[in-house]
A tleap script that builds the chain and sets N, CA, C and O, in Angstrom:
source leaprc.protein.ff14SB
mol = sequence {
  NMET ALA ARG PRO PRO LEU TYR LEU VAL GLY
  SER TYR GLU ILE GLY ILE LEU LEU GLY ASN
  LEU SER ARG GLN ARG THR TYR GLN ILE THR
  ARG ARG ALA SER PHE PRO GLU PRO VAL ALA
  GLY LEU ALA GLN GLY GLN VAL TRP LEU GLY
  ASP GLN VAL GLU ALA TRP ILE ALA ALA ASN
  ARG GLY GLU PRO SER ARG ARG GLY LEU THR
  PRO GLY SER PRO PRO ALA ASP ASP PRO PRO
  ASP SER PRO ASP CGLY
}
set mol.1.N position { -3.490 19.344 -21.196 }
set mol.1.CA position { -3.660 20.137 -20.004 }
set mol.1.C position { -2.310 20.345 -19.317 }
set mol.1.O position { -1.434 19.486 -19.403 }
set mol.2.N position { -2.142 21.460 -18.649 }
set mol.2.CA position { -0.892 21.778 -17.958 }
set mol.2.C position { -0.826 21.043 -16.629 }
set mol.2.O position { -1.842 20.627 -16.072 }
set mol.3.N position { 0.388 20.895 -16.142 }
set mol.3.CA position { 0.568 20.291 -14.828 }
set mol.3.C position { -0.013 21.186 -13.756 }
set mol.3.O position { -0.109 22.398 -13.944 }
set mol.4.N position { -0.405 20.604 -12.630 }
set mol.4.CA position { -0.845 21.434 -11.510 }
set mol.4.C position { 0.285 22.383 -11.118 }
set mol.4.O position { 1.451 22.076 -11.365 }
set mol.5.N position { -0.038 23.541 -10.508 }
set mol.5.CA position { 0.996 24.517 -10.200 }
set mol.5.C position { 2.052 24.019 -9.222 }
set mol.5.O position { 3.194 24.474 -9.273 }
set mol.6.N position { 1.701 23.103 -8.340 }
set mol.6.CA position { 2.676 22.562 -7.395 }
set mol.6.C position { 2.897 21.083 -7.646 }
set mol.6.O position { 2.059 20.247 -7.310 }
set mol.7.N position { 4.036 20.776 -8.239 }
set mol.7.CA position { 4.462 19.392 -8.439 }
set mol.7.C position { 5.603 19.185 -7.463 }
set mol.7.O position { 6.734 19.591 -7.728 }
set mol.8.N position { 5.312 18.557 -6.339 }
set mol.8.CA position { 6.286 18.375 -5.275 }
set mol.8.C position { 6.771 16.934 -5.222 }
set mol.8.O position { 6.024 16.001 -5.516 }
set mol.9.N position { 8.032 16.769 -4.843 }
set mol.9.CA position { 8.597 15.440 -4.654 }
set mol.9.C position { 9.379 15.418 -3.348 }
set mol.9.O position { 9.963 16.419 -2.933 }
set mol.10.N position { 9.373 14.255 -2.717 }
set mol.10.CA position { 10.175 14.032 -1.522 }
set mol.10.C position { 11.346 13.136 -1.870 }
set mol.10.O position { 11.569 12.810 -3.036 }
set mol.11.N position { 12.083 12.746 -0.865 }
set mol.11.CA position { 13.263 11.904 -1.076 }
set mol.11.C position { 12.923 10.587 -1.766 }
set mol.11.O position { 13.675 10.118 -2.620 }
set mol.12.N position { 11.802 9.996 -1.399 }
set mol.12.CA position { 11.406 8.727 -2.018 }
set mol.12.C position { 11.251 8.879 -3.526 }
set mol.12.O position { 11.802 8.092 -4.296 }
set mol.13.N position { 10.497 9.897 -3.945 }
set mol.13.CA position { 10.273 10.121 -5.376 }
set mol.13.C position { 11.579 10.485 -6.089 }
set mol.13.O position { 11.802 10.069 -7.226 }
set mol.14.N position { 12.438 11.258 -5.425 }
set mol.14.CA position { 13.724 11.605 -6.025 }
set mol.14.C position { 14.550 10.356 -6.257 }
set mol.14.O position { 15.181 10.214 -7.305 }
set mol.15.N position { 14.553 9.456 -5.300 }
set mol.15.CA position { 15.285 8.193 -5.469 }
set mol.15.C position { 14.795 7.417 -6.670 }
set mol.15.O position { 15.593 6.823 -7.394 }
set mol.16.N position { 13.494 7.414 -6.889 }
set mol.16.CA position { 12.928 6.733 -8.051 }
set mol.16.C position { 13.327 7.456 -9.335 }
set mol.16.O position { 13.744 6.823 -10.306 }
set mol.17.N position { 13.198 8.786 -9.338 }
set mol.17.CA position { 13.566 9.556 -10.528 }
set mol.17.C position { 15.037 9.379 -10.887 }
set mol.17.O position { 15.414 9.488 -12.054 }
set mol.18.N position { 15.864 9.105 -9.886 }
set mol.18.CA position { 17.293 8.885 -10.119 }
set mol.18.C position { 17.607 7.444 -10.505 }
set mol.18.O position { 18.771 7.101 -10.712 }
set mol.19.N position { 16.608 6.614 -10.601 }
set mol.19.CA position { 16.821 5.229 -11.027 }
set mol.19.C position { 16.755 4.224 -9.903 }
set mol.19.O position { 17.501 3.244 -9.897 }
set mol.20.N position { 15.868 4.456 -8.949 }
set mol.20.CA position { 15.669 3.560 -7.796 }
set mol.20.C position { 16.912 3.462 -6.923 }
set mol.20.O position { 17.388 2.368 -6.616 }
set mol.21.N position { 17.429 4.618 -6.529 }
set mol.21.CA position { 18.593 4.651 -5.655 }
set mol.21.C position { 18.188 4.387 -4.212 }
set mol.21.O position { 17.025 4.540 -3.839 }
set mol.22.N position { 19.170 3.988 -3.406 }
set mol.22.CA position { 18.917 3.770 -1.981 }
set mol.22.C position { 18.661 5.113 -1.294 }
set mol.22.O position { 18.976 6.171 -1.839 }
set mol.23.N position { 18.095 5.055 -0.109 }
set mol.23.CA position { 17.851 6.275 0.665 }
set mol.23.C position { 19.152 7.009 0.955 }
set mol.23.O position { 19.210 8.236 0.884 }
set mol.24.N position { 20.196 6.251 1.282 }
set mol.24.CA position { 21.484 6.867 1.589 }
set mol.24.C position { 22.061 7.597 0.389 }
set mol.24.O position { 22.540 8.725 0.513 }
set mol.25.N position { 22.017 6.953 -0.780 }
set mol.25.CA position { 22.566 7.582 -1.986 }
set mol.25.C position { 21.727 8.787 -2.389 }
set mol.25.O position { 22.274 9.802 -2.821 }
set mol.26.N position { 20.416 8.690 -2.256 }
set mol.26.CA position { 19.541 9.822 -2.558 }
set mol.26.C position { 19.870 10.991 -1.634 }
set mol.26.O position { 19.942 12.134 -2.084 }
set mol.27.N position { 20.071 10.714 -0.350 }
set mol.27.CA position { 20.428 11.747 0.617 }
set mol.27.C position { 21.733 12.428 0.206 }
set mol.27.O position { 21.827 13.655 0.242 }
set mol.28.N position { 22.727 11.651 -0.180 }
set mol.28.CA position { 24.010 12.223 -0.601 }
set mol.28.C position { 23.829 13.168 -1.785 }
set mol.28.O position { 24.418 14.249 -1.816 }
set mol.29.N position { 23.027 12.768 -2.745 }
set mol.29.CA position { 22.820 13.589 -3.945 }
set mol.29.C position { 22.050 14.858 -3.623 }
set mol.29.O position { 22.385 15.927 -4.133 }
set mol.30.N position { 21.021 14.760 -2.783 }
set mol.30.CA position { 20.219 15.951 -2.465 }
set mol.30.C position { 21.001 16.945 -1.606 }
set mol.30.O position { 20.580 18.094 -1.475 }
set mol.31.N position { 22.101 16.545 -1.032 }
set mol.31.CA position { 22.933 17.443 -0.223 }
set mol.31.C position { 23.999 18.156 -1.055 }
set mol.31.O position { 24.711 19.011 -0.529 }
set mol.32.N position { 24.122 17.830 -2.319 }
set mol.32.CA position { 25.103 18.505 -3.176 }
set mol.32.C position { 24.745 19.979 -3.313 }
set mol.32.O position { 23.570 20.346 -3.338 }
set mol.33.N position { 25.762 20.808 -3.402 }
set mol.33.CA position { 25.547 22.253 -3.546 }
set mol.33.C position { 24.788 22.587 -4.820 }
set mol.33.O position { 24.041 23.564 -4.859 }
set mol.34.N position { 24.971 21.789 -5.857 }
set mol.34.CA position { 24.315 22.066 -7.140 }
set mol.34.C position { 22.855 21.595 -7.188 }
set mol.34.O position { 22.114 21.974 -8.094 }
set mol.35.N position { 22.443 20.776 -6.220 }
set mol.35.CA position { 21.068 20.254 -6.222 }
set mol.35.C position { 20.115 21.367 -5.811 }
set mol.35.O position { 20.470 22.204 -4.981 }
set mol.36.N position { 18.902 21.391 -6.381 }
set mol.36.CA position { 17.935 22.444 -6.000 }
set mol.36.C position { 17.661 22.448 -4.500 }
set mol.36.O position { 17.703 21.413 -3.836 }
set mol.37.N position { 17.383 23.633 -3.991 }
set mol.37.CA position { 17.030 23.782 -2.575 }
set mol.37.C position { 15.619 23.245 -2.331 }
set mol.37.O position { 14.738 23.422 -3.172 }
set mol.38.N position { 15.398 22.592 -1.190 }
set mol.38.CA position { 14.019 22.174 -0.875 }
set mol.38.C position { 13.153 23.410 -0.661 }
set mol.38.O position { 13.638 24.458 -0.236 }
set mol.39.N position { 11.869 23.272 -0.961 }
set mol.39.CA position { 10.943 24.397 -0.787 }
set mol.39.C position { 10.275 24.373 0.584 }
set mol.39.O position { 9.715 25.378 1.021 }
set mol.40.N position { 10.332 23.231 1.261 }
set mol.40.CA position { 9.743 23.138 2.595 }
set mol.40.C position { 10.354 21.953 3.333 }
set mol.40.O position { 10.782 20.966 2.735 }
set mol.41.N position { 10.375 22.087 4.628 }
set mol.41.CA position { 10.767 20.990 5.490 }
set mol.41.C position { 9.570 20.608 6.346 }
set mol.41.O position { 9.075 21.420 7.128 }
set mol.42.N position { 9.113 19.390 6.201 }
set mol.42.CA position { 7.948 18.909 6.937 }
set mol.42.C position { 8.394 17.884 7.965 }
set mol.42.O position { 9.550 17.460 7.946 }
set mol.43.N position { 7.519 17.482 8.847 }
set mol.43.CA position { 7.848 16.448 9.819 }
set mol.43.C position { 8.276 15.163 9.112 }
set mol.43.O position { 9.115 14.416 9.617 }
set mol.44.N position { 7.696 14.917 7.948 }
set mol.44.CA position { 8.018 13.713 7.185 }
set mol.44.C position { 9.325 13.846 6.414 }
set mol.44.O position { 9.900 12.841 5.996 }
set mol.45.N position { 9.795 15.060 6.221 }
set mol.45.CA position { 11.039 15.295 5.494 }
set mol.45.C position { 10.925 16.504 4.591 }
set mol.45.O position { 9.913 17.206 4.587 }
set mol.46.N position { 11.970 16.734 3.832 }
set mol.46.CA position { 11.992 17.878 2.935 }
set mol.46.C position { 11.248 17.571 1.639 }
set mol.46.O position { 11.116 16.414 1.240 }
set mol.47.N position { 10.763 18.631 0.990 }
set mol.47.CA position { 10.119 18.500 -0.314 }
set mol.47.C position { 10.732 19.513 -1.272 }
set mol.47.O position { 11.137 20.606 -0.876 }
set mol.48.N position { 10.790 19.124 -2.531 }
set mol.48.CA position { 11.373 19.933 -3.597 }
set mol.48.C position { 10.343 20.133 -4.693 }
set mol.48.O position { 9.381 19.374 -4.809 }
set mol.49.N position { 10.562 21.174 -5.501 }
set mol.49.CA position { 9.753 21.358 -6.697 }
set mol.49.C position { 10.171 20.307 -7.713 }
set mol.49.O position { 11.339 20.234 -8.095 }
set mol.50.N position { 9.227 19.502 -8.146 }
set mol.50.CA position { 9.526 18.391 -9.042 }
set mol.50.C position { 10.150 18.816 -10.357 }
set mol.50.O position { 11.044 18.144 -10.870 }
set mol.51.N position { 9.677 19.943 -10.912 }
set mol.51.CA position { 10.240 20.399 -12.186 }
set mol.51.C position { 11.713 20.762 -12.046 }
set mol.51.O position { 12.504 20.485 -12.948 }
set mol.52.N position { 12.096 21.381 -10.921 }
set mol.52.CA position { 13.500 21.721 -10.690 }
set mol.52.C position { 14.346 20.463 -10.533 }
set mol.52.O position { 15.454 20.379 -11.062 }
set mol.53.N position { 13.813 19.489 -9.802 }
set mol.53.CA position { 14.539 18.234 -9.598 }
set mol.53.C position { 14.721 17.508 -10.928 }
set mol.53.O position { 15.820 17.043 -11.234 }
set mol.54.N position { 13.652 17.406 -11.722 }
set mol.54.CA position { 13.763 16.726 -13.018 }
set mol.54.C position { 14.733 17.448 -13.943 }
set mol.54.O position { 15.473 16.801 -14.684 }
set mol.55.N position { 14.742 18.776 -13.912 }
set mol.55.CA position { 15.689 19.537 -14.741 }
set mol.55.C position { 17.120 19.265 -14.290 }
set mol.55.O position { 18.010 19.112 -15.127 }
set mol.56.N position { 17.357 19.201 -12.966 }
set mol.56.CA position { 18.691 18.903 -12.450 }
set mol.56.C position { 19.122 17.493 -12.878 }
set mol.56.O position { 20.255 17.289 -13.313 }
set mol.57.N position { 18.223 16.545 -12.750 }
set mol.57.CA position { 18.551 15.169 -13.140 }
set mol.57.C position { 18.883 15.111 -14.623 }
set mol.57.O position { 19.867 14.480 -15.010 }
set mol.58.N position { 18.082 15.756 -15.455 }
set mol.58.CA position { 18.333 15.748 -16.903 }
set mol.58.C position { 19.690 16.364 -17.233 }
set mol.58.O position { 20.385 15.888 -18.131 }
set mol.59.N position { 20.068 17.409 -16.518 }
set mol.59.CA position { 21.337 18.098 -16.789 }
set mol.59.C position { 22.545 17.359 -16.225 }
set mol.59.O position { 23.650 17.478 -16.754 }
set mol.60.N position { 22.338 16.596 -15.150 }
set mol.60.CA position { 23.476 15.994 -14.446 }
set mol.60.C position { 23.544 14.480 -14.480 }
set mol.60.O position { 24.615 13.906 -14.282 }
set mol.61.N position { 22.423 13.824 -14.728 }
set mol.61.CA position { 22.396 12.358 -14.600 }
set mol.61.C position { 21.722 11.656 -15.770 }
set mol.61.O position { 21.715 10.425 -15.812 }
set mol.62.N position { 21.164 12.379 -16.705 }
set mol.62.CA position { 20.422 11.747 -17.790 }
set mol.62.C position { 18.927 11.899 -17.580 }
set mol.62.O position { 18.478 12.679 -16.740 }
set mol.63.N position { 18.186 11.163 -18.334 }
set mol.63.CA position { 16.718 11.276 -18.295 }
set mol.63.C position { 16.162 10.722 -16.976 }
set mol.63.O position { 16.547 9.627 -16.566 }
set mol.64.N position { 15.251 11.469 -16.297 }
set mol.64.CA position { 14.637 10.954 -15.072 }
set mol.64.C position { 13.850 9.671 -15.335 }
set mol.64.O position { 13.200 9.531 -16.371 }
set mol.65.N position { 13.917 8.742 -14.392 }
set mol.65.CA position { 13.192 7.480 -14.493 }
set mol.65.C position { 11.907 7.579 -13.697 }
set mol.65.O position { 11.924 7.970 -12.530 }
set mol.66.N position { 10.796 7.229 -14.319 }
set mol.66.CA position { 9.522 7.254 -13.591 }
set mol.66.C position { 9.031 5.853 -13.269 }
set mol.66.O position { 7.918 5.689 -12.769 }
set mol.67.N position { 9.835 4.852 -13.544 }
set mol.67.CA position { 9.432 3.483 -13.235 }
set mol.67.C position { 9.280 3.301 -11.743 }
set mol.67.O position { 10.199 3.588 -10.976 }
set mol.68.N position { 8.138 2.832 -11.338 }
set mol.68.CA position { 7.904 2.568 -9.929 }
set mol.68.C position { 7.200 3.683 -9.179 }
set mol.68.O position { 6.857 3.513 -8.009 }
set mol.69.N position { 6.975 4.825 -9.827 }
set mol.69.CA position { 6.225 5.880 -9.153 }
set mol.69.C position { 4.750 5.519 -9.126 }
set mol.69.O position { 4.237 4.887 -10.050 }
set mol.70.N position { 4.083 5.919 -8.076 }
set mol.70.CA position { 2.660 5.642 -7.966 }
set mol.70.C position { 1.886 6.549 -8.921 }
set mol.70.O position { 2.371 7.626 -9.265 }
set mol.71.N position { 0.709 6.142 -9.350 }
set mol.71.CA position { -0.077 6.978 -10.263 }
set mol.71.C position { -0.281 8.375 -9.693 }
set mol.71.O position { -0.591 8.555 -8.516 }
set mol.72.N position { -0.097 9.348 -10.565 }
set mol.72.CA position { -0.277 10.729 -10.156 }
set mol.72.C position { 0.955 11.358 -9.553 }
set mol.72.O position { 0.922 12.527 -9.171 }
set mol.73.N position { 2.036 10.622 -9.458 }
set mol.73.CA position { 3.260 11.167 -8.887 }
set mol.73.C position { 4.439 10.756 -9.754 }
set mol.73.O position { 4.936 9.642 -9.585 }
set mol.74.N position { 4.905 11.566 -10.648 }
set mol.74.CA position { 4.514 12.945 -10.871 }
set mol.74.C position { 3.138 13.045 -11.511 }
set mol.74.O position { 2.627 12.070 -12.061 }
set mol.75.N position { 2.540 14.235 -11.434 }
set mol.75.CA position { 1.192 14.394 -11.979 }
set mol.75.C position { 1.120 13.982 -13.440 }
set mol.75.O position { 2.063 14.177 -14.207 }
set mol.76.N position { 0.006 13.421 -13.798 }
set mol.76.CA position { -0.206 13.031 -15.191 }
set mol.76.C position { -0.213 14.272 -16.083 }
set mol.76.O position { -0.579 15.361 -15.640 }
set mol.77.N position { 0.191 14.101 -17.335 }
set mol.77.CA position { 0.170 15.232 -18.267 }
set mol.77.C position { -1.253 15.739 -18.487 }
set mol.77.O position { -1.455 16.919 -18.772 }
set mol.78.N position { -2.223 14.865 -18.357 }
set mol.78.CA position { -3.623 15.228 -18.566 }
set mol.78.C position { -4.429 14.761 -17.353 }
set mol.78.O position { -5.129 13.752 -17.438 }
set mol.79.N position { -4.342 15.490 -16.204 }
set mol.79.CA position { -5.039 15.021 -15.011 }
set mol.79.C position { -6.549 15.055 -15.199 }
set mol.79.O position { -7.062 15.826 -16.010 }
set mol.80.N position { -7.254 14.226 -14.454 }
set mol.80.CA position { -8.718 14.215 -14.555 }
set mol.80.C position { -9.276 15.565 -14.107 }
set mol.80.O position { -8.635 16.304 -13.359 }
set mol.81.N position { -10.481 15.867 -14.580 }
set mol.81.CA position { -11.134 17.121 -14.216 }
set mol.81.C position { -11.376 17.157 -12.714 }
set mol.81.O position { -11.687 16.144 -12.088 }
set mol.82.N position { -11.226 18.338 -12.163 }
set mol.82.CA position { -11.455 18.533 -10.744 }
set mol.82.C position { -12.945 18.452 -10.440 }
set mol.82.O position { -13.752 18.960 -11.219 }
set mol.83.N position { -13.332 17.826 -9.328 }
set mol.83.CA position { -14.752 17.790 -8.982 }
set mol.83.C position { -15.268 19.187 -8.611 }
set mol.83.O position { -16.478 19.413 -8.564 }
set mol.84.N position { -14.343 20.125 -8.349 }
set mol.84.CA position { -14.743 21.481 -8.001 }
set mol.84.C position { -15.071 22.322 -9.225 }
set mol.84.O position { -15.535 23.456 -9.103 }
set mol.85.N position { -14.829 21.762 -10.399 }
set mol.85.CA position { -15.283 22.431 -11.558 }
set mol.85.C position { -14.278 23.068 -12.399 }
set mol.85.O position { -14.617 23.666 -13.420 }
savepdb mol mol.pdb
quit
């Protein structure tokens, strides 16, 4: 099954994808000109498209690390069926 159309990540998830970096180091990296632009700014913070972030990490830092992410974040390759049908 395909990923849901919106795979979003915040600073916390980006820090994990970068290898469990500190908040400060994650902030420094997300402010780089080459880093993808956030798609929204919420009261809780900015959010990015996860696929763009993972592509940037793969191109600039190596393979993204998913160790420590909570289930479903990033979305599973085969998410459970929706109760809506």
